VMD Tcl script that draws the C-alpha trace (Angstrom):
set ca {
  {-17.77 -5.35 -1.28}
  {-14.06 -4.59 -1.20}
  {-11.82 -6.34 1.34}
  {-10.68 -4.12 4.18}
  {-7.02 -3.41 4.77}
  {-5.87 -4.17 8.33}
  {-5.17 -1.01 10.37}
  {-1.48 -1.87 10.76}
  {-0.94 -2.21 7.01}
  {-2.89 1.00 6.36}
  {-0.64 2.82 8.85}
  {2.48 1.50 7.11}
  {1.10 2.67 3.76}
  {0.36 6.15 5.10}
  {3.80 6.44 6.69}
  {5.42 5.36 3.42}
  {3.43 8.00 1.57}
  {4.37 10.64 4.15}
  {8.07 9.75 3.87}
  {7.77 9.99 0.10}
  {6.13 13.41 0.32}
  {8.77 14.86 2.64}
  {11.81 13.44 0.87}
  {10.30 13.56 -2.61}
  {9.54 17.26 -2.45}
  {12.81 18.08 -0.67}
  {15.02 16.15 -3.09}
  {13.26 14.30 -5.93}
  {10.61 11.64 -6.56}
  {12.97 8.71 -7.06}
  {14.82 9.49 -3.83}
  {11.49 9.84 -2.02}
  {10.35 6.43 -3.21}
  {13.69 4.87 -2.24}
  {13.55 6.53 1.18}
  {10.11 5.05 1.87}
  {11.39 1.57 1.01}
  {14.56 2.09 3.06}
  {12.65 3.31 6.11}
  {10.23 0.40 5.75}
  {13.09 -2.10 5.69}
  {14.86 -0.37 8.58}
  {11.69 -0.48 10.70}
  {11.33 -4.22 10.19}
  {15.02 -4.80 10.99}
  {14.58 -2.70 14.14}
  {11.53 -4.78 15.12}
  {13.54 -7.98 14.72}
  {16.70 -6.80 16.48}
  {14.99 -5.02 19.37}
  {12.29 -7.66 19.78}
  {9.90 -4.76 20.51}
  {7.77 -5.46 17.47}
  {6.83 -8.21 15.08}
  {8.81 -7.96 11.84}
  {6.67 -8.74 8.79}
  {7.45 -8.70 5.10}
  {3.92 -7.41 4.44}
  {4.58 -4.41 6.70}
  {7.66 -3.59 4.63}
  {5.68 -4.01 1.40}
  {2.89 -1.76 2.68}
  {5.39 0.97 3.58}
  {7.14 0.67 0.23}
  {3.76 0.69 -1.54}
  {3.02 4.07 0.03}
  {6.22 5.40 -1.52}
  {5.41 3.84 -4.88}
  {1.90 5.30 -4.80}
  {3.31 8.75 -4.15}
  {5.83 8.31 -6.94}
  {3.16 7.24 -9.40}
  {0.96 10.19 -8.44}
  {3.72 12.65 -9.28}
  {3.57 11.46 -12.88}
  {-0.20 11.38 -13.14}
  {-0.65 15.11 -12.50}
}
mol new
graphics top color blue
foreach p $ca { graphics top sphere $p radius 0.5 }
foreach p [lrange $ca 0 end-1] q [lrange $ca 1 end] { graphics top cylinder $p $q radius 0.2 }
display resetview
């Protein structure tokens, strides 16, 4: 049985993939991947500064992983 990904991390992954898709198709794949990582980092900084969320490195990594997954898929087609 495979381990389950927590809902929060899955959401971060999906948002990273969505950011990649929007930016990647509008500009290019590398920029899309970078945008996902940048948005992930910005979200965690916002959580820390605003104290409205709980900043986590794993949340950032999950968001960036969504962008990386999208990037890798563009080269597997």
